[in-house]
C-alpha positions in Angstrom: -1.5 6.0 -17.1 -4.3 5.0 -15.3 -2.7 1.6 -14.6 0.3 3.3 -13.5 -1.7 5.2 -11.0 -3.8 2.4 -9.7 0.0 0.2 -9.2 0.7 3.0 -7.1 -2.1 3.4 -5.1 -1.8 -0.8 -4.4 1.8 -0.1 -3.4 1.0 2.5 -1.0 -2.0 0.6 0.2 0.2 -2.5 0.6 3.1 -0.2 2.7 -0.2 0.7 4.7 -0.9 -2.9 6.1 2.1 -3.3 6.5 2.9 -0.1 8.8 -0.6 -1.6 10.6 0.4 -5.2 11.0 4.1 -4.1 12.7 2.1 -1.9 14.9 -0.2 -4.2 16.1 2.8 -7.0 16.7 
């Protein structure tokens, strides 16, 4: 359960970075 929560947070973090990069570019 703890590992799943970390993976979900990591995926959300990556998506957030992608949106920022697209916004900058």
